[in-house]
C-alpha positions in Angstrom: 45.1 -26.4 -5.1 46.2 -26.7 -1.4 45.7 -25.5 1.8 47.8 -23.3 3.1 48.6 -22.9 7.1 49.0 -19.4 8.5 51.5 -20.4 11.1 54.7 -20.4 9.3 56.3 -22.0 12.5 54.2 -25.3 11.9 55.2 -24.6 7.7 58.8 -24.7 8.9 58.5 -27.4 11.7 58.7 -30.1 9.4 59.7 -31.5 5.9 56.0 -32.2 3.9 57.4 -34.4 1.0 59.1 -37.3 1.5 59.9 -37.6 -2.0 62.1 -35.6 -3.7 61.2 -33.4 -6.4 62.2 -31.2 -9.0 59.7 -28.3 -9.0 59.2 -26.2 -12.5 57.5 -23.5 -11.3 59.4 -21.3 -8.8 58.8 -17.3 -9.2 61.2 -15.7 -7.3 61.1 -11.5 -7.2 63.1 -8.5 -6.5 63.6 -7.2 -3.1 63.3 -4.0 -5.1 63.9 -2.1 -8.7 66.9 -0.3 -7.0 68.6 -3.5 -5.0 68.1 -5.8 -7.6 67.7 -4.8 -10.9 68.9 -1.7 -11.2 72.9 -2.6 -10.6 72.1 -4.7 -13.9 70.5 -1.8 -16.0 71.7 1.1 -17.9 71.5 4.4 -16.3 69.5 5.2 -19.4 66.7 2.9 -18.6 66.5 3.5 -15.1 66.4 7.0 -15.9 63.3 6.4 -18.3 61.9 4.3 -15.5 61.7 7.0 -13.1 60.1 9.8 -15.6 58.0 7.5 -17.9 57.3 4.4 -16.2 57.0 1.1 -18.3 53.3 0.8 -19.6 51.9 -2.6 -20.4 50.3 -4.0 -23.5 46.8 -3.7 -22.3 43.9 -1.1 -21.8 44.9 -1.0 -18.2 48.1 1.0 -17.2 49.1 -1.5 -14.5 47.8 -4.8 -16.4 44.7 -5.8 -15.7 42.4 -4.3 -12.9 41.6 -8.3 -11.3 41.5 -8.3 -7.2 44.2 -11.3 -6.5 43.2 -13.5 -4.0 45.7 -13.1 -1.7 48.1 -9.7 -1.5 50.8 -9.7 -4.6 48.6 -13.0 -5.3 51.0 -15.0 -3.0 50.5 -16.8 0.5 50.0 -14.7 3.2 52.7 -16.5 5.0 55.5 -15.9 1.5 55.9 -12.4 3.1 59.2 -11.7 4.5 59.3 -11.0 8.3 59.9 -7.3 7.5 57.3 -7.3 4.7 59.4 -7.6 1.9 57.8 -9.5 -1.4 57.2 -12.9 -1.4 60.2 -14.8 -3.5 62.6 -12.1 -2.9 65.0 -13.9 -0.4 66.5 -17.0 -0.8 67.8 -17.7 2.7 63.5 -17.4 3.1 62.8 -19.6 0.3 65.0 -22.1 1.3 63.9 -22.4 4.7 60.0 -22.7 4.0 60.1 -24.2 0.5 63.2 -25.5 -0.6 64.4 -28.0 2.3 60.7 -28.7 3.7 59.2 -29.9 0.7 62.6 -31.8 -0.8 62.9 -29.7 -3.8 66.4 -31.6 -5.6 66.3 -28.8 -7.9 63.6 -25.6 -8.9 63.0 -23.7 -12.1 62.6 -20.4 -11.7 60.3 -18.2 -14.1 60.4 -14.2 -13.3 57.5 -12.4 -13.8 57.0 -9.2 -12.0 59.1 -7.5 -14.4 60.1 -6.8 -17.9 57.5 -9.2 -19.6 54.7 -7.4 -22.0 55.6 -4.2 -22.1 54.8 -1.9 -25.3 58.4 -0.4 -25.4 60.5 -3.0 -27.0 63.7 -1.6 -26.2 63.0 -1.1 -22.7 61.3 -4.2 -22.4 65.0 -6.2 -24.4 67.0 -4.4 -21.2 64.9 -5.2 -18.2 64.9 -8.8 -19.6 68.2 -9.1 -19.8 68.8 -7.0 -16.5 66.6 -9.9 -15.1 68.9 -12.5 -16.2 72.2 -11.0 -15.0 69.8 -10.8 -11.8 68.6 -14.8 -11.5 72.3 -15.4 -11.4 73.8 -12.8 -9.4 71.3 -13.4 -6.4 70.2 -16.9 -7.0 71.5 -19.6 -9.6 75.2 -18.5 -8.0 74.0 -19.0 -5.1 72.2 -21.5 -4.8 73.2 -25.1 -6.3 69.4 -26.3 -6.7 67.9 -23.5 -8.5 68.5 -23.5 -12.2 66.9 -19.6 -13.9 64.5 -19.2 -17.5 65.9 -17.3 -20.4 63.3 -13.9 -20.3 62.9 -12.6 -23.5 61.5 -9.5 -25.3 59.1 -11.9 -27.6 57.4 -9.3 -29.1 60.5 -8.2 -30.3 62.0 -11.6 -31.9 65.3 -10.3 -33.4 66.1 -9.3 -29.4 64.7 -12.2 -28.3 67.2 -14.0 -30.3 70.1 -12.2 -28.9 69.6 -12.7 -25.4 68.7 -16.5 -26.0 72.3 -16.7 -28.1 73.6 -14.5 -24.9 72.8 -17.0 -22.3 72.9 -20.3 -23.9 75.7 -22.2 -22.7 75.2 -20.9 -19.6 74.0 -23.9 -16.8 72.2 -21.2 -14.7 69.5 -21.3 -17.6 67.2 -24.2 -18.6 64.9 -22.9 -20.6 63.5 -19.9 -22.6 60.5 -18.1 -20.9 57.5 -16.3 -22.9 53.9 -15.5 -21.9 50.7 -17.0 -23.3 49.1 -14.1 -24.2 51.1 -12.3 -27.4 49.7 -9.9 -29.7 49.7 -12.8 -32.2 48.9 -16.7 -31.7 52.0 -17.8 -30.8 52.1 -20.0 -33.8 52.7 -17.3 -35.9 56.0 -16.8 -37.9 57.1 -13.7 -36.1 58.0 -15.8 -33.3 59.6 -18.5 -35.8 63.2 -16.7 -34.7 62.5 -17.9 -31.2 61.5 -20.7 -31.5 64.5 -21.4 -34.1 67.4 -20.0 -31.2 66.0 -22.1 -28.5 66.6 -25.4 -31.3 69.7 -24.2 -32.0 71.0 -23.6 -27.7 69.0 -26.5 -27.0 67.0 -25.3 -24.4 63.4 -25.6 -24.3 60.8 -22.6 -24.7 58.5 -22.5 -21.5 55.3 -20.7 -22.2 53.6 -19.7 -18.5 50.4 -18.7 -18.6 49.6 -15.3 -18.1 50.9 -11.9 -20.3 49.8 -8.7 -22.1 49.4 -9.0 -25.7 47.1 -6.3 -26.0 43.9 -7.5 -26.4 40.5 -8.9 -24.0 42.0 -12.3 -22.5 38.4 -13.8 -23.7 36.9 -14.3 -27.2 34.1 -12.2 -26.2 35.6 -8.9 -24.0 37.3 -8.4 -21.0 35.5 -10.5 -18.2 34.0 -8.9 -15.2 35.7 -11.4 -12.5 39.4 -12.3 -11.6 38.3 -16.3 -11.7 37.2 -15.2 -14.9 40.7 -14.4 -15.8 41.8 -17.5 -14.1 39.9 -19.8 -16.3 41.0 -17.7 -19.0 44.5 -19.1 -19.0 43.3 -22.9 -20.0 41.8 -21.3 -23.1 45.0 -18.9 -24.0 46.7 -22.0 -23.9 44.5 -24.4 -25.9 44.7 -21.1 -28.5 48.4 -21.2 -28.5 49.0 -25.3 -29.0 46.5 -24.9 -32.0 49.1 -22.2 -33.8 52.2 -24.0 -32.7 50.4 -26.9 -34.2 48.7 -25.5 -37.5 51.5 -23.0 -38.3 54.2 -26.0 -38.6 56.5 -25.2 -36.4 57.1 -28.7 -34.8 57.7 -29.6 -38.4 60.4 -26.0 -39.0 61.8 -26.7 -35.6 61.3 -30.4 -34.8 63.5 -30.5 -31.6 60.8 -27.8 -30.6 60.5 -28.8 -26.4 57.5 -26.5 -25.5 57.0 -26.5 -21.6 53.3 -25.6 -20.8 53.3 -23.8 -17.4 50.5 -23.1 -15.3 47.6 -23.4 -17.5 46.1 -26.9 -16.3 45.9 -30.1 -18.2 42.9 -31.7 -18.4 41.7 -30.5 -21.3 44.6 -31.3 -23.7 43.3 -34.4 -24.5 39.9 -33.2 -25.8 41.8 -30.3 -27.7 44.2 -33.1 -29.4 41.0 -35.1 -30.6 39.5 -31.7 -31.7 42.5 -30.8 -33.7 43.0 -34.5 -35.2 39.4 -34.7 -36.0 39.6 -30.7 -37.9 42.9 -32.0 -39.6 41.2 -35.2 -41.1 39.1 -33.0 -42.6 41.0 -30.1 -43.6 44.2 -31.1 -43.9 44.4 -29.7 -47.7 44.6 -25.9 -46.2 47.9 -27.2 -44.0 49.9 -29.3 -46.4 53.1 -28.5 -44.3 51.4 -30.3 -41.1 52.1 -33.8 -42.2 50.9 -36.0 -39.6 47.7 -35.8 -37.3 48.3 -33.1 -34.2 47.9 -35.2 -31.8 51.4 -36.8 -32.2 52.9 -33.6 -32.1 51.5 -32.9 -29.4 52.6 -36.3 -27.7 56.0 -35.6 -29.1 56.8 -31.8 -28.4 54.7 -31.0 -25.6 54.9 -31.0 -21.7 53.1 -29.4 -19.1 53.0 -28.5 -15.3 51.0 -29.5 -13.0 49.7 -26.3 -11.2 47.0 -25.6 -11.1 46.5 -29.2 -11.7 42.2 -30.1 -12.2 41.0 -31.9 -9.3 37.8 -34.0 -10.0 35.5 -35.8 -7.2 36.7 -39.1 -9.0 40.4 -38.4 -8.7 41.3 -41.6 -11.0 39.8 -39.3 -14.1 42.8 -37.3 -13.9 45.4 -40.2 -13.5 43.4 -41.5 -16.7 44.4 -37.8 -18.3 48.0 -38.3 -17.8 48.0 -41.5 -18.6 46.8 -40.3 -22.4 48.8 -37.2 -22.5 51.7 -39.5 -21.2 53.7 -40.1 -18.0 56.8 -38.8 -19.4 55.6 -35.5 -20.2 53.9 -33.9 -17.0 55.9 -32.1 -14.6 55.8 -31.5 -11.0 54.8 -27.7 -10.1 54.4 -25.9 -7.0 53.8 -22.0 -8.1 55.8 -20.8 -5.4 55.1 -18.1 -3.6 51.7 -18.1 -5.0 48.4 -18.4 -3.0 47.4 -21.5 -5.2 50.6 -23.3 -4.4 50.7 -27.0 -4.5 52.3 -29.1 -1.9 53.9 -32.3 -3.1 52.8 -34.1 0.0 48.9 -33.6 -1.7 48.6 -32.8 -5.3 48.0 -36.3 -6.3 46.2 -38.2 -3.5 44.8 -40.8 -6.5 46.9 -43.9 -5.8 50.3 -43.9 -8.0 53.0 -46.9 -9.4 56.4 -46.2 -7.4 57.6 -45.5 -11.0 54.6 -42.9 -12.2 55.5 -41.0 -8.8 59.2 -40.8 -9.6 58.5 -40.1 -13.3 55.9 -37.0 -12.1 58.1 -35.5 -9.3 61.6 -36.1 -10.7 62.6 -38.1 -13.3 60.6 -36.0 -15.9 62.2 -32.5 -15.5 65.8 -34.2 -15.2 65.1 -35.7 -18.5 63.9 -32.2 -20.2 66.2 -30.0 -18.6 69.2 -32.6 -18.3 69.6 -31.7 -14.8 71.0 -34.5 -12.5 72.6 -36.5 -15.7 75.3 -34.3 -15.6 
């Protein structure tokens, strides 16, 4: 992560990046439910939320009980002058992030509302409302921004309906789910989502986090927020293994899977291990016709934040070389506390072509933005 200046005026004073970038992980937030989400939500659900709330699929009523590194998990300087939520004001986002960091286009992934709920009918209504809010308050007002189709992924039928409703709208460039589902993501339960995304020509973005109803580690609930953060990469490894071995890429060969905010240095070693096990146990999964590493290299993209930072930075360059320079996307995670500044995210020497791929061209090619 990059150190953030507390002086907002200093942040605004000059561009921090001369390189044009596509930021593939920006988190917008509603100013309030009443102001931004309720206009797109049926009165029935407004009353339901007021009376009963929105319980999560979690052992904790309001999500995990781990204290965040910053309030609202955000940069201290990203709160609005009036104390409003970080990421909730377009003009402020332009001034603090889009303009100074030379963002040519940004992909939004809403997180605060609608995902991981126990009441699936409510989840579907909220996902629809959030998708409409993305259009009304963001993509219709800022041509550099694109949205993600939020879906109630524990209800695949409702997810398909929402994907089909949003398909073809230029406001959206991908389908969004979270990494900690009730079942491993390759499970047949979720196949309709992959099928609908493929039919719509949309990648499936899996953002780290979520509430599947289970502990975030294989051994139970961790004691510290730090452990919860580390477990994001574990959940990504589990879902990649599941998607490969369940045969998702064979059944839906045009699937493009984008792993967001789960790190990336773990992928080569995971692929090597999967290849070895597949070579010895492939009779168990005859539908997996090729080595897992081949599917991964063809179908999986990863965002950079939170990119690993080894003491010898050339090591991360080697990792990116194995993954493929056309498969890694720049992401800032704005406005969260572990935000990565594009001017400092890759201090290791790279070729001009590699930098252009990483910061811009890979996202253009994946999302078809800038090639219209």
